Legacy VTK file of the C-alpha trace (Angstrom):
# vtk DataFile Version 3.0
C-alpha trace
ASCII
DATASET POLYDATA
POINTS 550 float
-16.671 -1.391 28.204
-16.001 -2.620 32.557
-13.384 -0.364 34.781
-10.415 -0.957 33.153
-7.003 -0.282 35.787
-4.892 2.560 35.142
-2.018 2.926 32.874
1.550 2.802 34.326
3.414 5.978 33.155
7.236 6.622 32.239
8.286 10.606 32.357
10.491 12.090 29.495
11.907 15.424 28.534
10.133 14.900 25.215
7.631 13.280 23.673
7.428 12.407 19.677
4.651 10.916 17.899
5.790 9.531 14.852
9.177 7.568 13.471
8.916 9.155 9.894
11.490 12.061 8.799
10.234 14.512 11.228
10.317 13.081 14.364
13.720 11.331 13.999
15.120 14.929 12.857
13.865 16.575 16.391
14.580 14.049 18.605
18.512 13.937 16.093
18.806 17.521 16.840
17.163 17.693 20.162
20.283 15.217 21.364
22.867 17.115 19.476
21.579 20.380 21.057
21.207 18.979 24.854
22.324 15.370 25.074
21.362 15.143 28.584
17.841 15.150 27.824
15.336 12.277 28.037
13.471 11.909 24.752
11.171 8.653 23.647
9.915 8.238 20.040
6.958 6.290 19.517
5.658 4.711 16.263
2.675 2.970 15.440
4.174 0.887 12.408
5.759 -2.536 13.375
9.247 -1.042 12.830
10.275 1.841 11.808
9.578 2.689 7.983
6.676 -0.103 7.759
4.092 3.294 7.190
6.239 5.019 5.121
5.623 5.656 1.562
6.860 8.543 -0.735
7.814 9.252 -4.482
10.669 10.190 -3.292
12.883 12.085 -4.894
14.894 13.683 -1.884
15.781 16.797 -1.584
19.274 16.796 0.723
18.492 20.103 1.851
17.167 19.050 5.248
19.818 16.164 5.737
22.668 18.208 5.014
21.611 20.642 7.706
21.078 17.605 9.735
23.891 15.747 9.714
26.407 17.121 7.447
28.693 13.783 7.127
25.488 11.676 5.928
27.278 11.120 2.393
30.254 9.772 3.861
28.482 7.067 5.324
28.793 3.767 3.507
25.547 2.655 4.822
23.393 5.675 3.793
20.426 4.945 2.264
20.655 7.666 -0.594
23.029 6.741 -3.626
21.127 7.313 -6.874
21.723 10.742 -7.525
19.145 12.841 -10.229
21.003 12.585 -14.081
18.430 13.053 -16.114
15.383 15.325 -15.670
12.048 14.798 -17.648
8.683 16.735 -17.884
5.684 15.967 -20.213
1.928 16.395 -20.914
0.064 13.181 -21.875
-2.703 12.608 -24.540
-4.367 9.803 -24.485
-1.829 8.202 -27.376
1.255 11.035 -27.041
3.953 12.184 -24.600
4.572 15.977 -25.021
8.427 16.776 -23.882
7.618 19.934 -22.072
11.258 21.834 -22.039
12.921 22.309 -18.852
14.307 26.122 -19.537
10.508 26.640 -19.301
10.215 25.789 -15.924
10.993 27.721 -12.933
15.255 27.349 -11.058
13.030 26.245 -8.155
10.712 23.165 -9.923
14.826 21.561 -10.863
15.564 18.282 -9.049
19.830 18.710 -9.907
21.260 17.280 -6.782
18.695 15.572 -5.751
18.535 12.077 -4.625
16.260 8.954 -5.734
15.671 6.484 -3.041
13.443 4.908 -0.352
12.313 6.959 2.622
10.862 4.486 4.274
14.923 2.880 4.009
15.961 6.929 5.037
13.757 6.482 8.509
15.328 3.412 9.541
18.440 5.024 9.134
17.744 7.939 11.142
16.735 5.774 13.371
19.878 4.034 14.154
21.391 7.791 14.152
18.769 8.271 16.881
19.636 5.451 18.689
23.494 5.737 19.015
22.568 9.468 20.302
20.445 7.997 23.549
16.969 8.592 21.697
14.440 5.613 22.577
12.084 4.331 19.961
8.802 2.172 20.480
7.711 0.493 17.702
4.193 -1.394 16.815
2.437 1.002 19.707
0.147 3.821 18.693
-0.366 7.187 20.119
-4.407 6.423 20.956
-4.516 8.894 22.996
-4.292 12.590 24.260
-3.143 13.037 28.310
-3.721 16.861 29.210
-2.618 18.494 32.332
-5.259 20.572 34.692
-4.476 23.415 33.092
-5.796 21.703 29.303
-2.252 21.724 28.513
-0.908 18.846 26.514
0.785 16.756 28.732
1.729 13.825 26.083
-0.047 10.690 24.930
-1.190 7.615 26.083
-0.614 4.015 23.491
-3.354 1.735 23.129
-4.720 -0.722 25.057
-3.988 -4.026 23.236
-6.379 -7.494 23.148
-9.772 -5.600 22.839
-12.565 -7.878 21.205
-14.459 -6.645 18.430
-17.029 -5.859 21.222
-15.269 -3.837 23.142
-14.379 -6.047 26.414
-10.553 -6.942 27.124
-10.111 -10.875 26.197
-7.316 -12.865 28.045
-4.311 -11.401 25.777
-5.347 -7.533 27.158
-2.231 -5.567 27.927
-3.049 -1.692 29.238
-1.556 0.895 27.411
1.578 2.924 28.756
1.303 6.983 29.242
4.618 8.223 27.731
3.978 12.125 29.136
6.787 14.300 28.961
7.815 18.480 29.117
7.080 18.717 25.607
5.308 16.642 23.061
5.743 17.185 19.261
3.114 15.432 16.631
4.663 14.056 13.598
1.989 11.676 12.141
1.950 12.745 9.049
-0.981 13.814 6.779
-4.593 14.012 8.744
-2.770 12.512 11.420
-5.260 11.269 13.920
-4.508 12.795 16.707
-3.098 16.236 15.310
-6.234 16.685 13.620
-8.050 16.621 17.550
-5.564 19.085 18.569
-5.863 21.284 15.448
-9.823 21.199 16.878
-9.261 21.655 20.932
-6.881 24.886 20.489
-8.678 26.542 17.191
-5.480 26.211 14.921
-6.236 26.424 11.684
-9.204 28.923 12.693
-6.940 31.751 10.690
-5.515 30.071 7.878
-7.349 28.038 4.550
-9.195 24.491 4.834
-6.351 21.587 4.533
-6.241 19.908 1.214
-5.258 16.580 0.097
-4.378 14.221 -2.683
-3.739 10.490 -2.527
-0.404 9.047 -3.596
-0.448 5.612 -5.305
2.505 4.166 -5.884
4.538 0.575 -7.014
8.116 -0.712 -7.262
8.739 -2.692 -10.113
12.009 -4.375 -10.898
12.893 -3.751 -14.544
14.923 -5.346 -17.577
18.150 -3.394 -17.036
18.412 -2.363 -20.898
15.302 -0.386 -20.093
16.613 1.270 -16.717
18.865 4.233 -16.774
19.751 5.046 -13.278
18.979 8.789 -12.091
16.046 9.548 -14.734
13.339 11.266 -12.931
9.918 11.671 -15.476
7.032 13.603 -14.873
4.076 14.182 -16.293
0.244 15.513 -16.160
-2.860 15.182 -18.282
-4.052 12.005 -19.737
-5.610 9.789 -17.962
-7.322 12.646 -15.967
-9.320 14.996 -17.628
-8.692 18.982 -17.529
-10.766 19.631 -14.027
-9.712 16.773 -12.101
-5.426 17.663 -10.815
-3.031 15.277 -10.682
0.478 13.646 -12.517
2.522 10.686 -12.338
6.086 10.141 -11.617
8.351 7.455 -12.808
11.808 7.076 -11.019
14.818 4.946 -11.951
17.221 4.364 -8.889
18.784 1.813 -7.333
18.945 -2.513 -8.472
17.408 -1.853 -11.729
14.048 -0.332 -9.556
11.586 1.844 -10.808
9.652 3.470 -8.340
6.175 4.315 -10.469
3.203 6.250 -8.997
0.286 8.456 -9.444
-1.264 11.514 -7.711
-5.030 12.603 -7.711
-5.820 15.624 -6.008
-8.781 15.139 -3.928
-10.954 17.968 -4.541
-12.195 16.007 -8.177
-15.808 16.267 -8.794
-17.200 13.238 -9.730
-17.941 10.845 -7.382
-17.450 7.781 -10.048
-13.714 8.629 -9.839
-11.154 5.809 -8.606
-7.667 7.387 -8.516
-6.327 3.889 -8.237
-7.813 2.689 -12.028
-6.449 5.941 -13.363
-3.382 4.970 -11.676
-3.617 1.090 -13.384
-5.234 3.567 -16.964
-1.263 5.430 -16.913
0.697 2.537 -17.064
-0.664 1.230 -19.872
0.112 4.725 -21.775
2.168 4.281 -25.415
4.882 6.574 -23.734
5.177 4.205 -20.396
3.795 0.673 -21.180
6.962 -0.933 -22.583
8.987 0.173 -19.244
6.730 -2.331 -17.654
6.650 -5.604 -20.463
8.270 -8.318 -18.685
9.242 -6.542 -15.689
8.062 -7.577 -12.119
5.570 -5.722 -9.201
7.702 -5.874 -6.376
5.517 -3.442 -3.752
2.053 -1.387 -3.885
1.190 0.902 -1.588
-0.976 4.170 -0.837
-1.140 7.259 1.330
-2.766 10.697 1.619
-0.475 13.942 0.975
-1.075 17.699 2.244
-1.270 19.999 -0.536
-2.870 22.902 0.952
0.470 24.684 1.345
1.685 27.729 3.088
-2.012 28.924 3.118
-3.363 25.771 4.731
-0.417 25.586 7.479
-2.186 25.571 11.078
-0.932 28.149 13.968
1.985 24.939 15.056
2.209 25.585 18.908
-0.243 24.949 21.621
0.449 24.240 25.428
3.227 21.822 25.817
3.597 20.536 22.596
3.607 21.658 18.542
3.285 20.213 15.359
5.566 19.068 12.686
6.265 17.605 9.226
3.475 16.906 7.333
0.873 16.974 10.391
1.577 20.815 9.916
1.410 20.671 5.841
4.975 21.731 5.137
4.531 19.730 1.828
6.201 21.673 -1.444
3.338 19.984 -3.928
4.614 21.803 -7.515
7.979 19.692 -6.466
6.442 16.903 -5.198
8.780 16.956 -2.009
7.556 17.142 1.532
10.846 15.310 3.211
13.094 17.939 3.732
10.598 20.246 5.070
9.971 17.586 7.797
13.546 17.510 8.449
14.149 21.349 8.848
10.652 21.633 10.580
11.625 18.923 13.214
15.065 20.457 14.113
13.513 23.807 14.243
11.440 22.718 16.923
13.867 20.629 18.992
15.687 23.486 18.792
12.488 25.707 20.424
12.135 22.594 22.730
16.191 22.812 23.962
15.658 26.492 24.516
12.592 26.255 26.689
14.285 23.265 28.580
17.312 25.074 29.252
15.405 28.366 30.825
13.330 25.424 33.154
10.117 25.938 31.064
7.857 23.152 30.675
4.537 22.614 29.080
3.754 25.888 27.726
3.460 27.074 24.387
6.831 27.131 22.073
5.531 30.862 20.631
8.864 30.982 18.940
8.833 28.016 16.988
4.942 29.298 15.856
7.418 32.365 14.871
10.592 31.674 13.315
8.956 28.872 10.906
7.539 31.391 8.069
11.008 32.971 8.318
12.722 29.834 8.403
14.056 27.152 5.464
10.822 25.582 5.332
8.482 29.135 5.004
10.854 30.165 2.179
10.324 26.419 0.352
6.732 27.246 0.247
6.209 31.035 -0.063
7.013 30.853 -3.884
4.672 28.332 -4.663
1.297 28.578 -2.454
-0.705 29.729 -5.447
0.163 26.744 -7.809
-2.752 24.730 -6.168
-5.362 26.869 -5.907
-5.427 28.636 -9.398
-4.226 24.905 -10.692
-7.882 23.707 -8.956
-9.767 27.552 -10.083
-8.619 27.450 -13.937
-8.030 23.398 -14.319
-4.492 21.844 -15.111
-3.718 23.523 -18.791
-4.262 26.883 -17.885
-3.523 26.206 -14.119
-0.501 24.768 -14.319
0.879 27.491 -16.896
-0.428 30.333 -14.236
1.103 28.317 -11.453
4.733 28.542 -13.667
4.245 32.435 -13.879
3.306 32.995 -9.981
6.531 30.627 -9.541
8.751 32.601 -11.768
7.685 36.294 -10.793
7.908 35.028 -6.953
11.703 34.106 -7.955
12.214 37.887 -8.787
10.093 38.786 -5.226
6.706 39.462 -6.771
3.180 37.804 -7.383
0.807 38.577 -9.836
-1.713 36.669 -7.928
-0.680 38.020 -4.113
-2.164 34.521 -2.187
-5.030 32.789 -3.817
-7.363 30.479 -1.202
-8.070 27.263 -1.848
-12.148 27.790 -1.461
-13.974 24.241 -0.470
-12.808 21.659 1.293
-11.744 17.926 -0.280
-14.577 16.550 1.449
-17.432 19.266 -0.206
-16.096 18.992 -3.695
-17.960 16.044 -4.681
-21.301 16.777 -7.586
-24.351 14.354 -6.675
-24.112 11.147 -9.119
-27.043 12.264 -10.906
-25.125 15.274 -12.591
-22.128 13.102 -13.254
-20.976 10.408 -15.817
-19.925 6.889 -14.795
-16.443 5.722 -15.704
-16.223 2.349 -17.235
-12.247 1.134 -16.351
-11.199 -1.854 -18.172
-10.406 -4.789 -16.517
-6.581 -5.711 -15.672
-4.542 -7.825 -17.117
-2.983 -9.300 -14.346
0.543 -8.328 -15.895
0.292 -4.371 -16.162
-2.615 -3.846 -14.481
-4.181 -5.353 -11.403
-6.813 -5.237 -8.950
-6.748 -3.892 -5.689
-6.923 -6.757 -3.645
-4.064 -8.034 -5.259
-1.824 -5.113 -4.659
-2.460 -4.905 -1.212
-0.691 -8.060 -0.799
2.342 -6.703 -2.202
1.394 -3.858 0.890
1.703 -6.849 3.508
-1.113 -5.204 5.175
-2.297 -7.413 8.637
-4.668 -6.446 11.479
-5.221 -7.934 14.235
-9.159 -9.431 13.321
-10.292 -9.930 16.709
-10.513 -5.904 18.002
-12.721 -3.118 17.385
-13.318 -1.422 14.189
-10.148 1.369 13.755
-12.864 3.055 10.894
-15.834 4.794 12.372
-18.530 5.419 11.180
-21.028 8.071 12.686
-24.215 7.716 11.401
-24.963 4.447 8.998
-28.351 5.690 7.958
-26.330 9.008 6.786
-24.064 6.666 5.053
-26.904 5.099 3.191
-28.895 7.981 2.619
-26.163 10.339 1.143
-22.982 8.785 0.526
-24.923 5.420 -1.355
-27.557 7.127 -2.653
-26.693 10.788 -3.556
-23.022 9.973 -4.449
-23.490 6.544 -5.848
-21.010 5.179 -3.338
-17.616 6.452 -3.697
-16.123 5.044 -0.985
-15.896 1.789 -3.140
-13.846 4.083 -5.605
-11.290 6.449 -3.529
-10.415 3.776 -1.518
-7.332 1.915 -2.801
-7.400 -1.327 -0.709
-11.091 -2.151 -1.093
-12.159 -1.607 2.529
-15.638 -0.332 1.742
-18.351 -2.303 -0.257
-21.924 -1.486 -0.716
-23.568 -5.220 -0.959
-27.239 -6.083 -1.871
-30.479 -4.436 -2.330
-33.708 -2.708 -1.091
-33.576 -3.303 2.335
-30.526 -5.713 2.451
-28.977 -3.211 1.190
-26.044 -2.817 4.131
-22.561 -0.962 4.413
-19.374 -3.727 4.326
-15.901 -2.685 6.001
-13.178 -4.891 5.293
-10.798 -3.140 7.870
-8.089 -6.246 7.602
-7.430 -4.418 4.068
-6.521 -0.710 5.574
-3.308 0.235 4.160
-3.579 3.243 6.414
-3.819 6.018 3.427
-6.823 7.988 5.473
-8.688 9.058 2.057
-11.780 7.592 3.910
-11.447 10.295 6.514
-10.624 13.526 3.912
-13.154 12.896 1.257
-15.956 10.886 2.594
-19.081 13.794 1.949
-20.796 14.033 4.606
-17.045 13.851 7.227
-18.668 10.733 8.339
-16.224 7.886 8.131
-13.248 8.634 10.990
-9.650 6.614 11.168
-8.196 6.176 14.768
-5.337 4.032 15.198
-5.555 0.103 15.127
-4.175 -2.140 17.744
-0.474 -2.395 17.954
1.508 -3.114 14.789
-1.587 -3.283 12.565
-1.770 -1.665 8.623
1.207 -1.802 6.061
4.778 -3.531 6.508
6.538 -1.708 3.405
9.798 -3.051 3.344
11.236 0.216 1.036
8.786 2.447 0.207
LINES 1 551
550 0 1 2 3 4 5 6 7 8 9 10 11 12 13 14 15 16 17 18 19 20 21 22 23 24 25 26 27 28 29 30 31 32 33 34 35 36 37 38 39 40 41 42 43 44 45 46 47 48 49 50 51 52 53 54 55 56 57 58 59 60 61 62 63 64 65 66 67 68 69 70 71 72 73 74 75 76 77 78 79 80 81 82 83 84 85 86 87 88 89 90 91 92 93 94 95 96 97 98 99 100 101 102 103 104 105 106 107 108 109 110 111 112 113 114 115 116 117 118 119 120 121 122 123 124 125 126 127 128 129 130 131 132 133 134 135 136 137 138 139 140 141 142 143 144 145 146 147 148 149 150 151 152 153 154 155 156 157 158 159 160 161 162 163 164 165 166 167 168 169 170 171 172 173 174 175 176 177 178 179 180 181 182 183 184 185 186 187 188 189 190 191 192 193 194 195 196 197 198 199 200 201 202 203 204 205 206 207 208 209 210 211 212 213 214 215 216 217 218 219 220 221 222 223 224 225 226 227 228 229 230 231 232 233 234 235 236 237 238 239 240 241 242 243 244 245 246 247 248 249 250 251 252 253 254 255 256 257 258 259 260 261 262 263 264 265 266 267 268 269 270 271 272 273 274 275 276 277 278 279 280 281 282 283 284 285 286 287 288 289 290 291 292 293 294 295 296 297 298 299 300 301 302 303 304 305 306 307 308 309 310 311 312 313 314 315 316 317 318 319 320 321 322 323 324 325 326 327 328 329 330 331 332 333 334 335 336 337 338 339 340 341 342 343 344 345 346 347 348 349 350 351 352 353 354 355 356 357 358 359 360 361 362 363 364 365 366 367 368 369 370 371 372 373 374 375 376 377 378 379 380 381 382 383 384 385 386 387 388 389 390 391 392 393 394 395 396 397 398 399 400 401 402 403 404 405 406 407 408 409 410 411 412 413 414 415 416 417 418 419 420 421 422 423 424 425 426 427 428 429 430 431 432 433 434 435 436 437 438 439 440 441 442 443 444 445 446 447 448 449 450 451 452 453 454 455 456 457 458 459 460 461 462 463 464 465 466 467 468 469 470 471 472 473 474 475 476 477 478 479 480 481 482 483 484 485 486 487 488 489 490 491 492 493 494 495 496 497 498 499 500 501 502 503 504 505 506 507 508 509 510 511 512 513 514 515 516 517 518 519 520 521 522 523 524 525 526 527 528 529 530 531 532 533 534 535 536 537 538 539 540 541 542 543 544 545 546 547 548 549
């Protein structure tokens, strides 16, 4: 690329990357404590909430601490309280109810709300702006800015108007440098800058490898006679085999809406498995199929979920900034909840930043935040469930869930029979060669209850500027052919929930095609490629999905 002009820069007290629940909670808390502090939030989605996807049964404990009056706001985004909580084990033809008295108390959804986390973030953004926070949606944080001593000084937003070959077009606009005394990274699971920071500062050297799942979700509007506001349903078992972790959810909430979703743990072994197709199969189960008969599918989306928990949380603080929310891995896996911890971690980081600013500090390490999180509501939430994921992975679904339940019960009493279990391999290391596995033949979609990827991506309102460099980077195309295709039978064509990847042709004409226009930013490829050969980076501007209410 020809030499580019220098960027303009803007100085703030605090720069926050990501307008999710963690980033917005941090911004709000900063202005609550330090009203005169200048705070900016940069968000890659076209608007706040556009890239947010969650189940979502929301534990309000974080909101209660951040904004104690939120229930009194007539515009509050959460209005449907959980009224009925059900759990089932699925076989191919039946659903066996599991009595809730067998579940540890911490698994109860009593007091939680069902709703759209995207709408929650829109509402939080309005509260933040009312306090004087500047929010810039449609600008991806694409580059880290370092000081002379290697400390983080801020971020640069991506350049706009770069052509496919990397040359500026007539529409070229240089990105901006947003510099701060501290920068907080709230990018969500597998954040592109967060993983660079984790590697640069060795933040993960003393913890277990990160673990992830892929979550797929649809919103349906159903017959009022089949709608039960406040009903929460979870299941494990079919269509997944015992060695593959995951499960389903159905949440009944406002306006005859049902959120249905499926989670597959990304440490699965069979390269022929397709999380998207498993989700579609789930909807045909006799216990749930009737709900969707005659209903209308309104939305679809997918994203990666952090699942490592307590053992996988990296060091959070580094010179000039900190990780918060899902960028740090604060999801409670058995509860399938993370927004409450995201909000709490954002608040905790903000309190330590405010203290540092008051003391006249800048761009140093927030050691107090690192030392405080384990004793905070976040650490106390994650500690009792720390063994559920590794026990599940080690012993399979049936035995693993039973042992995980036992461990949560004993942790409720203050001890564990299992200590703290290790996770073992990273998710990209778990695939078996295709020759050791049985191909899975999935049924064709019927277009009524089950669907294909492309019609689903259409509902996600995904769009990218076509004339731009690809945001999915393959480091070694020869390795992709010799390993991903020849050894593992091309799992990218199955783990991607948006039909981004295709192997086309045969013999010497075989080629790897990347349909980047379809990408819903789930980042599964960045996690599951068996050679770590694919890297996801932010596309230009506001590209990606535009979820209205996910």
